[in-house]
C-alpha positions as CSV (number, residue, x, y, z in Angstrom):
1,X,79.8,-76.0,17.5
2,X,79.4,-73.7,20.4
3,X,83.1,-73.6,20.7
4,X,83.4,-72.6,17.1
5,X,80.9,-69.9,17.6
6,X,82.7,-68.5,20.5
7,X,85.9,-68.4,18.6
8,X,84.1,-66.6,15.8
9,X,82.6,-64.1,18.2
10,X,85.6,-63.7,20.2
11,X,87.8,-62.1,17.5
12,X,85.0,-59.7,16.9
13,X,84.7,-58.8,20.5
14,X,88.3,-58.6,20.8
15,X,88.5,-56.2,17.9
16,X,85.7,-54.2,19.4
17,X,87.4,-54.0,22.8
18,X,90.6,-53.0,21.1
19,X,88.8,-50.3,19.3
20,X,87.1,-49.1,22.5
21,X,90.3,-49.0,24.3
22,X,92.0,-47.2,21.5
23,X,89.3,-44.7,21.5
24,X,89.7,-44.1,25.2
25,X,93.4,-43.6,24.9
26,X,93.3,-41.1,22.0
27,X,93.3,-37.5,23.4
28,X,90.3,-35.4,22.6
29,X,90.7,-32.4,20.3
30,X,88.4,-30.1,22.3
31,X,90.8,-29.3,25.2
32,X,93.5,-28.6,22.7
33,X,91.4,-26.0,20.9
34,X,89.8,-24.6,24.1
35,X,92.6,-22.4,25.2
36,X,92.8,-20.8,21.7
37,X,89.1,-19.9,21.9
38,X,89.4,-18.7,25.5
39,X,92.0,-16.0,24.6
40,X,89.5,-14.1,22.5
41,X,87.0,-14.5,25.3
42,X,89.4,-13.0,27.8
43,X,90.3,-10.2,25.4
44,X,86.6,-9.6,24.9
45,X,86.0,-9.5,28.6
46,X,89.0,-7.1,29.2
47,X,87.7,-4.9,26.5
48,X,84.3,-4.8,28.1
49,X,85.8,-4.0,31.4
50,X,87.8,-1.1,29.9
51,X,84.7,0.1,28.2
52,X,82.8,0.1,31.4
53,X,85.6,1.9,33.3
54,X,85.9,4.6,30.6
55,X,83.6,7.6,30.7
56,X,80.4,7.0,28.9
57,X,80.2,10.7,27.8
58,X,82.0,11.4,24.5
59,X,84.9,13.8,25.2
60,X,84.6,17.1,23.3
61,X,88.0,18.7,22.4
62,X,88.4,22.3,23.7
63,X,87.7,25.0,21.2
64,X,91.0,26.8,20.4
65,X,91.0,30.5,21.5
66,X,92.3,32.7,18.7
67,X,95.1,35.0,19.7
68,X,93.9,38.5,20.8
69,X,95.6,41.7,19.7
70,X,96.8,44.2,22.3
71,X,94.4,47.0,22.5
72,X,96.0,50.5,22.7
73,X,93.4,53.2,23.4
74,X,93.7,56.3,21.4
75,X,93.7,59.2,23.9
76,X,92.5,62.7,22.9
77,X,95.1,65.4,22.8
78,X,95.5,67.3,26.1
79,X,93.4,70.4,26.3
80,X,94.4,73.6,28.2
81,X,93.0,73.7,31.7
82,X,91.6,76.8,33.2
83,X,93.8,76.2,36.2
84,X,97.0,75.6,34.1
85,X,99.7,78.2,34.5
86,X,101.3,79.8,31.5
87,X,104.6,78.5,30.3
88,X,107.5,80.8,31.3
89,X,109.9,82.0,28.7
90,X,113.4,80.8,29.4
91,X,115.8,83.6,30.1
92,X,119.3,84.3,28.7
93,X,122.2,86.2,30.3
94,X,122.9,88.4,27.3
95,X,122.1,89.1,23.7
96,X,124.1,90.8,20.9
97,X,122.7,93.9,19.1
98,X,123.6,96.6,16.6
99,X,122.6,100.2,16.5
100,X,120.3,101.0,13.5
101,X,119.7,104.7,14.2
102,X,122.2,107.4,13.1
103,X,122.8,108.3,16.7
104,X,121.3,106.7,19.8
105,X,121.3,108.0,23.4
106,X,122.0,105.7,26.2
107,X,120.2,106.9,29.4
108,X,120.7,106.3,33.1
109,X,117.2,104.9,33.3
110,X,114.7,103.1,31.1
111,X,113.1,106.1,29.5
112,X,113.7,109.0,27.2
113,X,113.5,111.6,30.0
114,X,116.2,110.1,32.3
115,X,119.6,111.8,32.5
116,X,121.8,111.3,29.5
117,X,124.9,109.1,29.9
118,X,126.4,108.1,26.5
119,X,125.7,108.2,22.7
120,X,126.2,105.5,20.0
121,X,126.6,105.8,16.3
122,X,125.0,103.6,13.7
123,X,126.3,100.0,13.4
124,X,127.9,100.2,16.9
125,X,127.8,96.7,18.5
126,X,126.1,96.3,21.9
127,X,125.8,93.7,24.6
128,X,122.3,93.6,26.2
129,X,122.0,92.1,29.7
130,X,118.6,93.0,31.0
131,X,115.3,94.8,30.4
132,X,112.7,96.9,32.1
133,X,109.4,95.2,33.1
134,X,106.8,95.5,30.3
135,X,108.6,98.2,28.2
136,X,110.8,98.6,25.1
137,X,113.9,99.6,27.1
138,X,116.9,97.2,27.4
139,X,120.1,97.5,29.5
140,X,123.5,97.8,27.9
141,X,126.7,96.5,29.4
142,X,130.4,97.0,28.7
143,X,130.7,100.7,29.5
144,X,131.8,102.5,32.6
145,X,128.2,102.6,33.8
146,X,125.3,100.5,32.6
147,X,122.7,102.4,30.7
148,X,119.4,102.0,28.8
149,X,118.4,102.2,25.1
150,X,115.1,101.9,23.3
151,X,115.1,98.6,21.4
152,X,113.2,100.2,18.5
153,X,116.5,101.7,17.4
154,X,118.6,98.5,17.5
155,X,118.7,95.1,15.8
156,X,118.8,92.3,18.3
157,X,120.1,88.8,17.7
158,X,117.4,87.0,19.5
159,X,114.3,87.8,21.4
160,X,114.7,90.7,23.9
161,X,111.9,89.2,26.0
162,X,114.2,86.4,27.0
163,X,116.4,88.9,28.9
164,X,116.0,89.0,32.6
165,X,113.8,91.8,34.1
166,X,116.6,93.8,35.8
167,X,114.5,97.0,36.5
168,X,113.5,97.5,39.1
169,X,115.4,95.0,41.3
170,X,118.9,94.5,39.8
171,X,119.6,98.1,38.8
172,X,119.5,101.4,40.8
173,X,119.6,104.9,39.6
174,X,122.7,106.9,40.6
175,X,121.9,108.8,43.8
176,X,122.1,112.6,44.0
177,X,124.3,113.7,46.9
178,X,122.9,117.3,47.0
179,X,119.1,117.0,47.2
180,X,116.5,115.5,49.5
181,X,113.7,113.4,47.8
182,X,110.2,114.8,47.4
183,X,107.4,113.7,49.7
184,X,104.1,112.5,48.2
185,X,101.2,114.6,49.5
186,X,98.2,112.8,47.9
187,X,97.1,110.2,45.4
188,X,93.5,110.2,44.1
189,X,91.6,108.0,41.8
190,X,88.9,109.8,39.8
191,X,87.1,107.2,37.6
192,X,90.4,105.5,36.7
193,X,92.5,108.6,36.4
194,X,95.1,108.7,39.1
195,X,96.4,112.2,40.2
196,X,99.5,112.3,42.3
197,X,100.9,115.4,44.1
198,X,104.2,115.9,46.0
199,X,106.3,118.6,47.6
200,X,108.1,120.9,45.3
201,X,111.9,120.8,45.1
202,X,113.8,123.8,43.8
203,X,116.6,123.1,41.3
204,X,119.6,125.4,41.9
205,X,121.2,127.1,39.0
206,X,123.9,125.1,37.3
207,X,122.5,121.7,38.4
208,X,120.4,121.3,35.2
209,X,121.6,118.9,32.6
210,X,120.4,121.2,29.8
211,X,117.7,123.8,29.3
212,X,115.1,121.1,28.3
213,X,115.6,118.8,31.3
214,X,112.6,117.7,33.4
215,X,113.3,117.7,37.1
216,X,110.7,115.0,38.1
217,X,110.6,111.4,37.0
218,X,107.5,109.5,37.9
219,X,107.7,105.7,37.4
220,X,104.3,103.9,37.3
221,X,103.4,100.3,36.9
222,X,99.8,100.7,35.9
223,X,97.1,98.4,34.6
224,X,96.2,98.5,30.9
225,X,94.3,95.9,29.0
226,X,94.6,93.4,31.8
227,X,98.4,93.7,32.0
228,X,100.8,95.7,34.2
229,X,102.8,98.1,32.0
230,X,105.7,100.2,33.0
231,X,105.8,103.9,32.1
232,X,108.3,106.6,33.0
233,X,106.6,110.0,33.0
234,X,108.3,113.4,33.4
235,X,107.2,116.8,34.8
236,X,108.6,120.1,35.9
237,X,105.7,120.6,38.3
238,X,104.9,118.6,41.5
239,X,101.8,116.9,40.0
240,X,101.0,114.3,37.4
241,X,97.9,112.4,36.1
242,X,97.7,109.1,34.2
243,X,95.2,106.3,33.6
244,X,95.0,103.1,35.6
245,X,92.3,100.8,34.3
246,X,92.4,98.4,37.3
247,X,91.5,94.7,37.2
248,X,95.0,93.3,36.8
249,X,96.2,90.3,38.8
250,X,99.1,92.3,40.1
251,X,98.6,95.6,42.1
252,X,99.5,98.9,40.4
253,X,102.2,101.0,42.1
254,X,104.6,103.9,41.4
255,X,107.2,106.2,42.8
256,X,108.6,109.8,42.3
257,X,112.2,110.9,41.8
258,X,113.8,114.3,41.6
259,X,116.6,114.5,39.1
260,X,119.5,116.8,38.6
261,X,122.7,116.5,36.6
262,X,124.5,114.6,39.4
263,X,121.9,112.0,40.0
264,X,118.5,111.2,41.4
265,X,116.9,112.0,44.8
266,X,114.3,109.5,46.0
267,X,112.3,107.5,45.4
268,X,109.1,108.6,47.2
269,X,106.6,105.8,47.0
270,X,103.1,106.6,45.8
271,X,100.3,105.3,48.2
272,X,98.1,103.8,45.5
273,X,94.4,104.9,45.8
């Protein structure tokens, strides 16, 4: 009986042992799934490390700077300065002109009382090459001798003020070979009136140009209205008076000639008072 019981138990034990051994030999499913679960863990850890390494402050993108326009300042127009110098008028070598008077005298000097040289009829064409300082008289070229006309009696193609000032400086009066120049005796200023006296020169008969000729030519550069003006005065006596206002930037000055039909004796400089 005991033997039969053992036999009956034995198969059961045997089956149990077999099952136990089978269970021990079957691989567990946990290790197989562990690596798959570990990957997310590693990724999570890596992500955490990156988050720690990255700045904790939220980056603010720079504010774009709008383009700026180039500023061009508007400057006021230049104003005349008290120290500025007046602009000089450009000069020309010559100008064309036409006589507008019926007859026009061309004189040896820039004035109506100088010796007569030549006469022009109306519509005669002239070439002008110079002018006298601060006067209406212009110098004519193209003849045997240069001579002077009053620009009031001609029509000029251009501005006569653009001609060079040729008197005094570039032109000299023809010299008289027969007379000595006068000598200035005195020059006085009486309240702006200048009186000049000189030695008398006697004109010999036959040396006059005509019966109306003046024997003394007095050239003065005097101050009038703040400007130096040129004036040619004439006299048959050894004395003359004229007004000089004073106050000009340039000094006034003058000289005296004796004239006869052959030319001019002088000049005698006036010692300005």
